[in-house]
Biopython code that builds the backbone (N, CA, C, O; Angstrom):
import numpy as np
from Bio.PDB.StructureBuilder import StructureBuilder

atoms = [
    (1, "UNK", "N", (0.833, -1.187, 0.000)),
    (1, "UNK", "CA", (0.000, 0.000, 0.000)),
    (1, "UNK", "C", (0.872, 1.242, 0.000)),
    (1, "UNK", "O", (1.857, 1.332, 0.733)),
    (2, "UNK", "N", (0.495, 2.187, -0.827)),
    (2, "UNK", "CA", (1.214, 3.449, -0.869)),
    (2, "UNK", "C", (0.460, 4.493, -0.078)),
    (2, "UNK", "O", (-0.677, 4.270, 0.336)),
    (3, "UNK", "N", (1.074, 5.602, 0.124)),
    (3, "UNK", "CA", (0.377, 6.707, 0.766)),
    (3, "UNK", "C", (0.496, 7.921, -0.144)),
    (3, "UNK", "O", (1.089, 7.828, -1.219)),
    (4, "UNK", "N", (-0.054, 9.050, 0.265)),
    (4, "UNK", "CA", (-0.080, 10.248, -0.569)),
    (4, "UNK", "C", (1.322, 10.836, -0.754)),
    (4, "UNK", "O", (1.611, 11.420, -1.798)),
    (5, "UNK", "N", (2.177, 10.692, 0.229)),
    (5, "UNK", "CA", (3.521, 11.254, 0.136)),
    (5, "UNK", "C", (4.409, 10.369, -0.736)),
    (5, "UNK", "O", (5.154, 10.876, -1.575)),
    (6, "UNK", "N", (4.338, 9.061, -0.547)),
    (6, "UNK", "CA", (5.138, 8.102, -1.310)),
    (6, "UNK", "C", (4.208, 7.118, -2.005)),
    (6, "UNK", "O", (3.836, 6.097, -1.427)),
    (7, "UNK", "N", (3.825, 7.424, -3.264)),
    (7, "UNK", "CA", (2.941, 6.486, -3.961)),
    (7, "UNK", "C", (3.651, 5.163, -4.201)),
    (7, "UNK", "O", (4.880, 5.103, -4.226)),
    (8, "UNK", "N", (2.866, 4.100, -4.377)),
    (8, "UNK", "CA", (3.420, 2.766, -4.575)),
    (8, "UNK", "C", (4.247, 2.744, -5.864)),
    (8, "UNK", "O", (3.805, 3.222, -6.909)),
    (9, "UNK", "N", (5.441, 2.188, -5.771)),
    (9, "UNK", "CA", (6.361, 2.116, -6.902)),
    (9, "UNK", "C", (6.079, 0.833, -7.675)),
    (9, "UNK", "O", (5.799, -0.207, -7.080)),
    (10, "UNK", "N", (6.156, 0.913, -9.020)),
    (10, "UNK", "CA", (5.942, -0.310, -9.804)),
    (10, "UNK", "C", (7.134, -1.249, -9.609)),
    (10, "UNK", "O", (8.196, -0.824, -9.153)),
    (11, "UNK", "N", (6.957, -2.519, -9.953)),
    (11, "UNK", "CA", (7.964, -3.557, -9.694)),
    (11, "UNK", "C", (9.299, -3.255, -10.374)),
    (11, "UNK", "O", (10.359, -3.448, -9.778)),
    (12, "UNK", "N", (9.250, -2.777, -11.629)),
    (12, "UNK", "CA", (10.478, -2.543, -12.382)),
    (12, "UNK", "C", (11.342, -1.469, -11.713)),
    (12, "UNK", "O", (12.547, -1.657, -11.544)),
    (13, "UNK", "N", (10.734, -0.356, -11.336)),
    (13, "UNK", "CA", (11.494, 0.710, -10.675)),
    (13, "UNK", "C", (11.962, 0.286, -9.290)),
    (13, "UNK", "O", (13.043, 0.676, -8.849)),
    (14, "UNK", "N", (11.156, -0.505, -8.612)),
    (14, "UNK", "CA", (11.537, -0.988, -7.290)),
    (14, "UNK", "C", (12.767, -1.887, -7.393)),
    (14, "UNK", "O", (13.670, -1.800, -6.562)),
    (15, "UNK", "N", (12.805, -2.748, -8.407)),
    (15, "UNK", "CA", (13.936, -3.663, -8.597)),
    (15, "UNK", "C", (15.215, -2.888, -8.899)),
    (15, "UNK", "O", (16.296, -3.300, -8.479)),
    (16, "UNK", "N", (15.111, -1.783, -9.614)),
    (16, "UNK", "CA", (16.283, -0.979, -9.962)),
    (16, "UNK", "C", (16.975, -0.425, -8.718)),
    (16, "UNK", "O", (18.186, -0.208, -8.727)),
    (17, "UNK", "N", (16.227, -0.200, -7.672)),
    (17, "UNK", "CA", (16.794, 0.311, -6.424)),
    (17, "UNK", "C", (17.836, -0.627, -5.851)),
    (17, "UNK", "O", (18.794, -0.196, -5.210)),
    (18, "UNK", "N", (17.639, -1.918, -6.090)),
    (18, "UNK", "CA", (18.487, -2.920, -5.456)),
    (18, "UNK", "C", (19.562, -3.482, -6.388)),
    (18, "UNK", "O", (20.244, -4.446, -6.041)),
    (19, "UNK", "N", (19.713, -2.886, -7.559)),
    (19, "UNK", "CA", (20.768, -3.328, -8.475)),
    (19, "UNK", "C", (22.115, -2.962, -7.872)),
    (19, "UNK", "O", (22.233, -1.961, -7.165)),
    (20, "UNK", "N", (23.132, -3.772, -8.149)),
    (20, "UNK", "CA", (24.448, -3.485, -7.557)),
    (20, "UNK", "C", (25.004, -2.156, -8.054)),
    (20, "UNK", "O", (24.811, -1.770, -9.207)),
    (21, "UNK", "N", (25.680, -1.486, -7.175)),
    (21, "UNK", "CA", (26.295, -0.206, -7.500)),
    (21, "UNK", "C", (27.694, -0.475, -8.023)),
    (21, "UNK", "O", (28.474, -1.164, -7.365)),
    (22, "UNK", "N", (28.028, 0.052, -9.188)),
    (22, "UNK", "CA", (29.358, -0.133, -9.774)),
    (22, "UNK", "C", (30.205, 1.091, -9.449)),
    (22, "UNK", "O", (30.204, 2.074, -10.189)),
    (23, "UNK", "N", (30.922, 1.020, -8.343)),
    (23, "UNK", "CA", (31.722, 2.150, -7.883)),
    (23, "UNK", "C", (32.874, 2.467, -8.829)),
    (23, "UNK", "O", (33.331, 3.608, -8.888)),
    (24, "UNK", "N", (33.342, 1.474, -9.564)),
    (24, "UNK", "CA", (34.465, 1.668, -10.478)),
    (24, "UNK", "C", (33.969, 1.567, -11.917)),
    (24, "UNK", "O", (34.406, 0.702, -12.675)),
    (25, "UNK", "N", (33.077, 2.436, -12.275)),
    (25, "UNK", "CA", (32.478, 2.416, -13.604)),
    (25, "UNK", "C", (33.582, 2.445, -14.670)),
    (25, "UNK", "O", (34.463, 3.304, -14.652)),
    (26, "UNK", "N", (33.509, 1.490, -15.589)),
    (26, "UNK", "CA", (34.488, 1.405, -16.657)),
    (26, "UNK", "C", (35.714, 0.581, -16.308)),
    (26, "UNK", "O", (36.513, 0.253, -17.185)),
    (27, "UNK", "N", (35.870, 0.242, -15.033)),
    (27, "UNK", "CA", (37.054, -0.503, -14.599)),
    (27, "UNK", "C", (37.096, -1.895, -15.218)),
    (27, "UNK", "O", (38.146, -2.340, -15.682)),
    (28, "UNK", "N", (35.948, -2.585, -15.225)),
    (28, "UNK", "CA", (35.902, -3.933, -15.794)),
    (28, "UNK", "C", (36.236, -3.899, -17.281)),
    (28, "UNK", "O", (36.946, -4.773, -17.777)),
    (29, "UNK", "N", (35.728, -2.895, -17.996)),
    (29, "UNK", "CA", (36.008, -2.766, -19.421)),
    (29, "UNK", "C", (37.489, -2.483, -19.660)),
    (29, "UNK", "O", (38.086, -3.009, -20.599)),
    (30, "UNK", "N", (38.073, -1.647, -18.804)),
    (30, "UNK", "CA", (39.504, -1.330, -18.925)),
    (30, "UNK", "C", (40.353, -2.575, -18.686)),
    (30, "UNK", "O", (41.348, -2.789, -19.379)),
    (31, "UNK", "N", (39.968, -3.399, -17.708)),
    (31, "UNK", "CA", (40.698, -4.640, -17.451)),
    (31, "UNK", "C", (40.589, -5.589, -18.633)),
    (31, "UNK", "O", (41.579, -6.204, -19.030)),
    (32, "UNK", "N", (39.402, -5.711, -19.195)),
    (32, "UNK", "CA", (39.201, -6.589, -20.354)),
    (32, "UNK", "C", (40.062, -6.124, -21.525)),
    (32, "UNK", "O", (40.649, -6.950, -22.225)),
    (33, "UNK", "N", (40.144, -4.823, -21.744)),
    (33, "UNK", "CA", (40.965, -4.274, -22.827)),
    (33, "UNK", "C", (42.441, -4.565, -22.569)),
    (33, "UNK", "O", (43.184, -4.888, -23.496)),
    (34, "UNK", "N", (42.863, -4.453, -21.322)),
    (34, "UNK", "CA", (44.262, -4.703, -20.969)),
    (34, "UNK", "C", (44.622, -6.175, -21.172)),
    (34, "UNK", "O", (45.743, -6.494, -21.567)),
    (35, "UNK", "N", (43.665, -7.074, -20.902)),
    (35, "UNK", "CA", (43.906, -8.506, -21.023)),
    (35, "UNK", "C", (43.805, -9.008, -22.463)),
    (35, "UNK", "O", (44.216, -10.131, -22.759)),
    (36, "UNK", "N", (43.261, -8.182, -23.357)),
    (36, "UNK", "CA", (43.103, -8.575, -24.751)),
    (36, "UNK", "C", (44.474, -8.882, -25.349)),
    (36, "UNK", "O", (45.442, -8.153, -25.133)),
    (37, "UNK", "N", (44.534, -9.978, -26.105)),
    (37, "UNK", "CA", (45.801, -10.346, -26.723)),
    (37, "UNK", "C", (46.132, -9.378, -27.842)),
    (37, "UNK", "O", (45.262, -8.975, -28.614)),
    (38, "UNK", "N", (47.392, -9.014, -27.915)),
    (38, "UNK", "CA", (47.825, -8.086, -28.949)),
    (38, "UNK", "C", (48.975, -8.694, -29.737)),
    (38, "UNK", "O", (49.677, -9.585, -29.259)),
    (39, "UNK", "N", (49.152, -8.196, -30.948)),
    (39, "UNK", "CA", (50.265, -8.610, -31.800)),
    (39, "UNK", "C", (51.419, -7.640, -31.590)),
    (39, "UNK", "O", (51.235, -6.501, -31.162)),
    (40, "UNK", "N", (52.593, -8.119, -31.900)),
    (40, "UNK", "CA", (53.742, -7.221, -31.919)),
    (40, "UNK", "C", (53.812, -6.611, -33.312)),
    (40, "UNK", "O", (53.521, -7.283, -34.302)),
    (41, "UNK", "N", (54.193, -5.354, -33.393)),
    (41, "UNK", "CA", (54.301, -4.690, -34.687)),
    (41, "UNK", "C", (55.485, -5.280, -35.440)),
    (41, "UNK", "O", (56.596, -5.360, -34.916)),
    (42, "UNK", "N", (55.225, -5.694, -36.688)),
    (42, "UNK", "CA", (56.273, -6.283, -37.519)),
    (42, "UNK", "C", (57.218, -5.190, -37.998)),
    (42, "UNK", "O", (56.795, -4.088, -38.347)),
    (43, "UNK", "N", (58.489, -5.512, -38.007)),
    (43, "UNK", "CA", (59.480, -4.587, -38.562)),
    (43, "UNK", "C", (59.617, -4.921, -40.039)),
    (43, "UNK", "O", (59.998, -6.035, -40.399)),
    (44, "UNK", "N", (59.303, -3.941, -40.903)),
    (44, "UNK", "CA", (59.354, -4.167, -42.343)),
    (44, "UNK", "C", (60.781, -4.042, -42.864)),
    (44, "UNK", "O", (61.565, -3.219, -42.392)),
    (45, "UNK", "N", (61.096, -4.877, -43.847)),
    (45, "UNK", "CA", (62.414, -4.804, -44.478)),
    (45, "UNK", "C", (62.500, -3.522, -45.303)),
    (45, "UNK", "O", (61.480, -2.907, -45.613)),
    (46, "UNK", "N", (63.700, -3.131, -45.649)),
    (46, "UNK", "CA", (63.894, -1.933, -46.478)),
    (46, "UNK", "C", (63.218, -2.106, -47.842)),
    (46, "UNK", "O", (62.659, -1.154, -48.386)),
    (47, "UNK", "N", (63.270, -3.327, -48.392)),
    (47, "UNK", "CA", (62.618, -3.598, -49.681)),
    (47, "UNK", "C", (61.102, -3.413, -49.569)),
    (47, "UNK", "O", (60.472, -2.843, -50.459)),
    (48, "UNK", "N", (60.529, -3.900, -48.471)),
    (48, "UNK", "CA", (59.069, -3.786, -48.268)),
    (48, "UNK", "C", (58.679, -2.322, -48.089)),
    (48, "UNK", "O", (57.669, -1.877, -48.634)),
    (49, "UNK", "N", (59.473, -1.576, -47.331)),
    (49, "UNK", "CA", (59.209, -0.146, -47.144)),
    (49, "UNK", "C", (59.261, 0.584, -48.482)),
    (49, "UNK", "O", (58.430, 1.451, -48.750)),
    (50, "UNK", "N", (60.233, 0.238, -49.322)),
    (50, "UNK", "CA", (60.352, 0.867, -50.638)),
    (50, "UNK", "C", (59.151, 0.530, -51.514)),
    (50, "UNK", "O", (58.666, 1.384, -52.256)),
    (51, "UNK", "N", (58.668, -0.706, -51.434)),
    (51, "UNK", "CA", (57.497, -1.112, -52.221)),
    (51, "UNK", "C", (56.246, -0.363, -51.769)),
    (51, "UNK", "O", (55.466, 0.092, -52.605)),
    (52, "UNK", "N", (56.046, -0.231, -50.469)),
    (52, "UNK", "CA", (54.898, 0.529, -49.947)),
    (52, "UNK", "C", (54.992, 1.992, -50.365)),
    (52, "UNK", "O", (53.985, 2.607, -50.720)),
    (53, "UNK", "N", (56.201, 2.548, -50.323)),
    (53, "UNK", "CA", (56.412, 3.927, -50.745)),
    (53, "UNK", "C", (56.060, 4.099, -52.226)),
    (53, "UNK", "O", (55.435, 5.088, -52.609)),
    (54, "UNK", "N", (56.463, 3.136, -53.048)),
    (54, "UNK", "CA", (56.135, 3.182, -54.479)),
    (54, "UNK", "C", (54.619, 3.142, -54.688)),
    (54, "UNK", "O", (54.074, 3.897, -55.494)),
    (55, "UNK", "N", (53.952, 2.259, -53.957)),
    (55, "UNK", "CA", (52.487, 2.143, -54.071)),
    (55, "UNK", "C", (51.795, 3.422, -53.621)),
    (55, "UNK", "O", (50.810, 3.839, -54.230)),
    (56, "UNK", "N", (52.296, 4.047, -52.567)),
    (56, "UNK", "CA", (51.718, 5.308, -52.094)),
    (56, "UNK", "C", (51.867, 6.406, -53.146)),
    (56, "UNK", "O", (50.960, 7.217, -53.334)),
    (57, "UNK", "N", (53.013, 6.431, -53.832)),
    (57, "UNK", "CA", (53.266, 7.489, -54.812)),
    (57, "UNK", "C", (52.434, 7.357, -56.083)),
    (57, "UNK", "O", (52.249, 8.345, -56.794)),
    (58, "UNK", "N", (51.924, 6.153, -56.391)),
    (58, "UNK", "CA", (51.093, 6.022, -57.594)),
    (58, "UNK", "C", (49.599, 6.171, -57.278)),
    (58, "UNK", "O", (48.769, 6.204, -58.186)),
    (59, "UNK", "N", (49.264, 6.260, -55.983)),
    (59, "UNK", "CA", (47.857, 6.456, -55.605)),
    (59, "UNK", "C", (47.384, 7.842, -55.986)),
    (59, "UNK", "O", (48.152, 8.805, -55.989)),
    (60, "UNK", "N", (46.109, 7.923, -56.307)),
    (60, "UNK", "CA", (45.463, 9.195, -56.600)),
    (60, "UNK", "C", (44.184, 9.296, -55.786)),
    (60, "UNK", "O", (43.576, 8.290, -55.420)),
    (61, "UNK", "N", (43.797, 10.516, -55.515)),
    (61, "UNK", "CA", (42.534, 10.774, -54.817)),
    (61, "UNK", "C", (41.410, 10.117, -55.620)),
    (61, "UNK", "O", (41.334, 10.283, -56.837)),
    (62, "UNK", "N", (40.547, 9.378, -54.942)),
    (62, "UNK", "CA", (39.439, 8.678, -55.584)),
    (62, "UNK", "C", (39.706, 7.208, -55.824)),
    (62, "UNK", "O", (38.769, 6.448, -56.067)),
    (63, "UNK", "N", (40.986, 6.778, -55.762)),
    (63, "UNK", "CA", (41.296, 5.360, -55.921)),
    (63, "UNK", "C", (40.663, 4.557, -54.785)),
    (63, "UNK", "O", (40.560, 5.030, -53.653)),
    (64, "UNK", "N", (40.248, 3.350, -55.109)),
    (64, "UNK", "CA", (39.706, 2.433, -54.109)),
    (64, "UNK", "C", (40.849, 1.508, -53.692)),
    (64, "UNK", "O", (41.476, 0.875, -54.542)),
    (65, "UNK", "N", (41.121, 1.427, -52.391)),
    (65, "UNK", "CA", (42.246, 0.635, -51.887)),
    (65, "UNK", "C", (41.863, -0.172, -50.652)),
    (65, "UNK", "O", (40.869, 0.109, -49.982)),
    (66, "UNK", "N", (42.677, -1.175, -50.376)),
    (66, "UNK", "CA", (42.637, -1.879, -49.097)),
    (66, "UNK", "C", (43.989, -1.652, -48.452)),
    (66, "UNK", "O", (45.028, -1.950, -49.041)),
    (67, "UNK", "N", (43.970, -1.129, -47.254)),
    (67, "UNK", "CA", (45.198, -0.860, -46.496)),
    (67, "UNK", "C", (45.221, -1.751, -45.273)),
    (67, "UNK", "O", (44.231, -1.851, -44.547)),
    (68, "UNK", "N", (46.348, -2.395, -45.047)),
    (68, "UNK", "CA", (46.553, -3.154, -43.816)),
    (68, "UNK", "C", (47.503, -2.330, -42.962)),
    (68, "UNK", "O", (48.546, -1.880, -43.437)),
    (69, "UNK", "N", (47.139, -2.134, -41.695)),
    (69, "UNK", "CA", (47.950, -1.297, -40.825)),
    (69, "UNK", "C", (47.837, -1.763, -39.382)),
    (69, "UNK", "O", (46.907, -2.482, -39.015)),
    (70, "UNK", "N", (48.795, -1.341, -38.577)),
    (70, "UNK", "CA", (48.871, -1.710, -37.173)),
    (70, "UNK", "C", (48.183, -0.641, -36.336)),
    (70, "UNK", "O", (48.517, 0.540, -36.430)),
    (71, "UNK", "N", (47.222, -1.058, -35.518)),
    (71, "UNK", "CA", (46.501, -0.099, -34.672)),
    (71, "UNK", "C", (46.069, -0.779, -33.383)),
    (71, "UNK", "O", (45.450, -1.843, -33.414)),
    (72, "UNK", "N", (46.393, -0.172, -32.260)),
    (72, "UNK", "CA", (45.989, -0.676, -30.935)),
    (72, "UNK", "C", (46.366, -2.138, -30.716)),
    (72, "UNK", "O", (45.588, -2.907, -30.153)),
    (73, "UNK", "N", (47.555, -2.515, -31.160)),
    (73, "UNK", "CA", (48.040, -3.862, -30.895)),
    (73, "UNK", "C", (47.562, -4.938, -31.844)),
    (73, "UNK", "O", (47.859, -6.113, -31.628)),
    (74, "UNK", "N", (46.833, -4.579, -32.888)),
    (74, "UNK", "CA", (46.370, -5.575, -33.860)),
    (74, "UNK", "C", (46.513, -5.025, -35.278)),
    (74, "UNK", "O", (46.527, -3.814, -35.497)),
    (75, "UNK", "N", (46.617, -5.941, -36.223)),
    (75, "UNK", "CA", (46.626, -5.540, -37.625)),
    (75, "UNK", "C", (45.195, -5.480, -38.125)),
    (75, "UNK", "O", (44.409, -6.405, -37.920)),
    (76, "UNK", "N", (44.869, -4.373, -38.786)),
    (76, "UNK", "CA", (43.521, -4.090, -39.260)),
    (76, "UNK", "C", (43.561, -3.859, -40.757)),
    (76, "UNK", "O", (44.528, -3.304, -41.280)),
    (77, "UNK", "N", (42.504, -4.288, -41.454)),
    (77, "UNK", "CA", (42.376, -3.991, -42.879)),
    (77, "UNK", "C", (41.215, -3.033, -43.071)),
    (77, "UNK", "O", (40.130, -3.232, -42.524)),
    (78, "UNK", "N", (41.451, -2.006, -43.845)),
    (78, "UNK", "CA", (40.435, -0.981, -44.129)),
    (78, "UNK", "C", (40.353, -0.843, -45.642)),
    (78, "UNK", "O", (41.367, -0.642, -46.311)),
    (79, "UNK", "N", (39.137, -0.950, -46.180)),
    (79, "UNK", "CA", (38.921, -0.746, -47.607)),
    (79, "UNK", "C", (38.093, 0.507, -47.772)),
    (79, "UNK", "O", (37.075, 0.685, -47.103)),
    (80, "UNK", "N", (38.534, 1.373, -48.664)),
    (80, "UNK", "CA", (37.787, 2.607, -48.893)),
    (80, "UNK", "C", (38.402, 3.427, -50.001)),
    (80, "UNK", "O", (39.436, 3.073, -50.568)),
    (81, "UNK", "N", (37.750, 4.519, -50.293)),
    (81, "UNK", "CA", (38.199, 5.439, -51.334)),
    (81, "UNK", "C", (39.193, 6.437, -50.738)),
    (81, "UNK", "O", (38.958, 6.991, -49.664)),
    (82, "UNK", "N", (40.290, 6.657, -51.435)),
    (82, "UNK", "CA", (41.304, 7.607, -50.997)),
    (82, "UNK", "C", (40.727, 9.013, -51.096)),
    (82, "UNK", "O", (40.309, 9.451, -52.168)),
    (83, "UNK", "N", (40.709, 9.712, -49.969)),
    (83, "UNK", "CA", (40.221, 11.096, -49.979)),
    (83, "UNK", "C", (41.359, 12.094, -49.827)),
    (83, "UNK", "O", (41.205, 13.274, -50.142)),
    (84, "UNK", "N", (42.527, 11.607, -49.333)),
    (84, "UNK", "CA", (43.663, 12.511, -49.183)),
    (84, "UNK", "C", (44.944, 11.704, -49.000)),
    (84, "UNK", "O", (44.954, 10.670, -48.332)),
    (85, "UNK", "N", (46.012, 12.191, -49.600)),
    (85, "UNK", "CA", (47.349, 11.646, -49.388)),
    (85, "UNK", "C", (48.204, 12.828, -48.959)),
    (85, "UNK", "O", (48.554, 13.683, -49.773)),
    (86, "UNK", "N", (48.535, 12.871, -47.680)),
    (86, "UNK", "CA", (49.283, 13.997, -47.124)),
    (86, "UNK", "C", (50.737, 13.580, -46.914)),
    (86, "UNK", "O", (51.072, 12.946, -45.913)),
    (87, "UNK", "N", (51.599, 13.943, -47.871)),
    (87, "UNK", "CA", (53.004, 13.570, -47.789)),
    (87, "UNK", "C", (53.754, 14.358, -46.714)),
    (87, "UNK", "O", (54.771, 13.887, -46.204)),
    (88, "UNK", "N", (53.271, 15.535, -46.368)),
    (88, "UNK", "CA", (53.914, 16.343, -45.333)),
    (88, "UNK", "C", (53.701, 15.715, -43.960)),
    (88, "UNK", "O", (54.653, 15.526, -43.202)),
    (89, "UNK", "N", (52.452, 15.393, -43.644)),
    (89, "UNK", "CA", (52.132, 14.763, -42.354)),
    (89, "UNK", "C", (52.262, 13.240, -42.416)),
    (89, "UNK", "O", (52.137, 12.560, -41.397)),
    (90, "UNK", "N", (52.511, 12.714, -43.604)),
    (90, "UNK", "CA", (52.678, 11.276, -43.836)),
    (90, "UNK", "C", (51.460, 10.486, -43.371)),
    (90, "UNK", "O", (51.551, 9.577, -42.546)),
    (91, "UNK", "N", (50.290, 10.880, -43.947)),
    (91, "UNK", "CA", (49.019, 10.253, -43.593)),
    (91, "UNK", "C", (48.228, 9.941, -44.863)),
    (91, "UNK", "O", (48.145, 10.762, -45.776)),
    (92, "UNK", "N", (47.653, 8.745, -44.902)),
    (92, "UNK", "CA", (46.742, 8.343, -45.966)),
    (92, "UNK", "C", (45.342, 8.387, -45.384)),
    (92, "UNK", "O", (45.088, 7.800, -44.333)),
    (93, "UNK", "N", (44.432, 9.077, -46.054)),
    (93, "UNK", "CA", (43.069, 9.173, -45.538)),
    (93, "UNK", "C", (42.142, 8.406, -46.473)),
    (93, "UNK", "O", (42.044, 8.707, -47.662)),
    (94, "UNK", "N", (41.464, 7.406, -45.909)),
    (94, "UNK", "CA", (40.451, 6.633, -46.622)),
    (94, "UNK", "C", (39.106, 7.014, -46.029)),
    (94, "UNK", "O", (38.775, 6.620, -44.911)),
    (95, "UNK", "N", (38.338, 7.777, -46.779)),
    (95, "UNK", "CA", (37.079, 8.320, -46.311)),
    (95, "UNK", "C", (37.280, 8.985, -44.957)),
    (95, "UNK", "O", (37.847, 10.077, -44.917)),
    (96, "UNK", "N", (36.851, 8.394, -43.847)),
    (96, "UNK", "CA", (37.006, 9.041, -42.531)),
    (96, "UNK", "C", (38.183, 8.506, -41.731)),
    (96, "UNK", "O", (38.479, 9.027, -40.655)),
    (97, "UNK", "N", (38.862, 7.472, -42.232)),
    (97, "UNK", "CA", (39.959, 6.841, -41.490)),
    (97, "UNK", "C", (41.301, 7.405, -41.927)),
    (97, "UNK", "O", (41.641, 7.358, -43.109)),
    (98, "UNK", "N", (42.069, 7.940, -40.976)),
    (98, "UNK", "CA", (43.417, 8.424, -41.258)),
    (98, "UNK", "C", (44.418, 7.369, -40.824)),
    (98, "UNK", "O", (44.376, 6.887, -39.692)),
    (99, "UNK", "N", (45.328, 7.012, -41.738)),
    (99, "UNK", "CA", (46.311, 5.970, -41.469)),
    (99, "UNK", "C", (47.712, 6.549, -41.665)),
    (99, "UNK", "O", (48.074, 6.915, -42.783)),
    (100, "UNK", "N", (48.496, 6.638, -40.603)),
    (100, "UNK", "CA", (49.877, 7.117, -40.750)),
    (100, "UNK", "C", (50.682, 6.157, -41.629)),
    (100, "UNK", "O", (50.556, 4.939, -41.497)),
    (101, "UNK", "N", (51.495, 6.696, -42.509)),
    (101, "UNK", "CA", (52.324, 5.881, -43.394)),
    (101, "UNK", "C", (53.140, 4.864, -42.594)),
    (101, "UNK", "O", (53.292, 3.720, -43.023)),
    (102, "UNK", "N", (53.662, 5.272, -41.442)),
    (102, "UNK", "CA", (54.532, 4.402, -40.643)),
    (102, "UNK", "C", (53.815, 3.171, -40.089)),
    (102, "UNK", "O", (54.469, 2.205, -39.697)),
    (103, "UNK", "N", (52.480, 3.191, -40.051)),
    (103, "UNK", "CA", (51.730, 2.055, -39.531)),
    (103, "UNK", "C", (51.285, 1.092, -40.623)),
    (103, "UNK", "O", (50.803, -0.001, -40.327)),
    (104, "UNK", "N", (51.443, 1.492, -41.896)),
    (104, "UNK", "CA", (51.044, 0.628, -43.009)),
    (104, "UNK", "C", (51.933, -0.602, -43.084)),
    (104, "UNK", "O", (53.150, -0.511, -42.922)),
    (105, "UNK", "N", (51.310, -1.765, -43.332)),
    (105, "UNK", "CA", (52.078, -2.985, -43.562)),
    (105, "UNK", "C", (51.809, -3.531, -44.957)),
    (105, "UNK", "O", (52.609, -4.303, -45.488)),
    (106, "UNK", "N", (50.671, -3.129, -45.563)),
    (106, "UNK", "CA", (50.361, -3.536, -46.929)),
    (106, "UNK", "C", (49.342, -2.576, -47.524)),
    (106, "UNK", "O", (48.591, -1.924, -46.798)),
    (107, "UNK", "N", (49.322, -2.495, -48.851)),
    (107, "UNK", "CA", (48.440, -1.548, -49.536)),
    (107, "UNK", "C", (48.137, -2.103, -50.923)),
    (107, "UNK", "O", (49.055, -2.383, -51.693)),
    (108, "UNK", "N", (46.857, -2.262, -51.245)),
    (108, "UNK", "CA", (46.429, -2.782, -52.538)),
    (108, "UNK", "C", (45.463, -1.801, -53.190)),
    (108, "UNK", "O", (44.488, -1.382, -52.566)),
    (109, "UNK", "N", (45.724, -1.438, -54.415)),
    (109, "UNK", "CA", (44.785, -0.605, -55.158)),
    (109, "UNK", "C", (43.794, -1.529, -55.821)),
    (109, "UNK", "O", (44.178, -2.463, -56.523)),
    (110, "UNK", "N", (42.498, -1.266, -55.595)),
    (110, "UNK", "CA", (41.434, -2.097, -56.156)),
    (110, "UNK", "C", (41.025, -1.534, -57.523)),
    (110, "UNK", "O", (40.826, -2.279, -58.482)),
    (111, "UNK", "N", (40.906, -0.199, -57.588)),
    (111, "UNK", "CA", (40.531, 0.436, -58.846)),
    (111, "UNK", "C", (40.982, 1.884, -58.817)),
    (111, "UNK", "O", (41.390, 2.395, -57.775)),
    (112, "UNK", "N", (40.908, 2.538, -59.954)),
    (112, "UNK", "CA", (41.224, 3.969, -60.000)),
    (112, "UNK", "C", (40.124, 4.707, -60.745)),
    (112, "UNK", "O", (40.387, 5.554, -61.597)),
    (113, "UNK", "N", (38.881, 4.365, -60.404)),
    (113, "UNK", "CA", (37.697, 4.967, -61.044)),
    (113, "UNK", "C", (37.652, 6.457, -60.842)),
    (113, "UNK", "O", (36.726, 7.116, -61.314)),
]
sb = StructureBuilder()
sb.init_structure("model")
sb.init_model(0)
sb.init_chain("A")
sb.init_seg("    ")
for serial, (resi, resn, name, xyz) in enumerate(atoms, 1):
    if name == "N":
        sb.init_residue(resn, " ", resi, " ")
    sb.init_atom(name, np.array(xyz, "f"), 0.0, 1.0, " ", f" {name:<3s}", serial, name[0])
structure = sb.get_structure()
């Protein structure tokens, strides 16, 4: 029974009162991220670096490419249209993703439409 000052609470809201309090919000997620297995960044040979450099120099804005690069402890592949090649800052931009040249491990041009 409720009264005029404190009306009866429905079951769902009442149950929420007794849910555990997470004093360290985000701590469990941070631990899980820390425990995630990561790869070591591969050291590219001088020949491989020269080949990637050659591929970067023949790219044009609008080309469709797949780039493999090292990010947050894992190798990632991103496919997209080249929107910018910044040789000064050494960054390849595929749509919204910016990839530093130094993190590239492979680069394939799909088309040059």
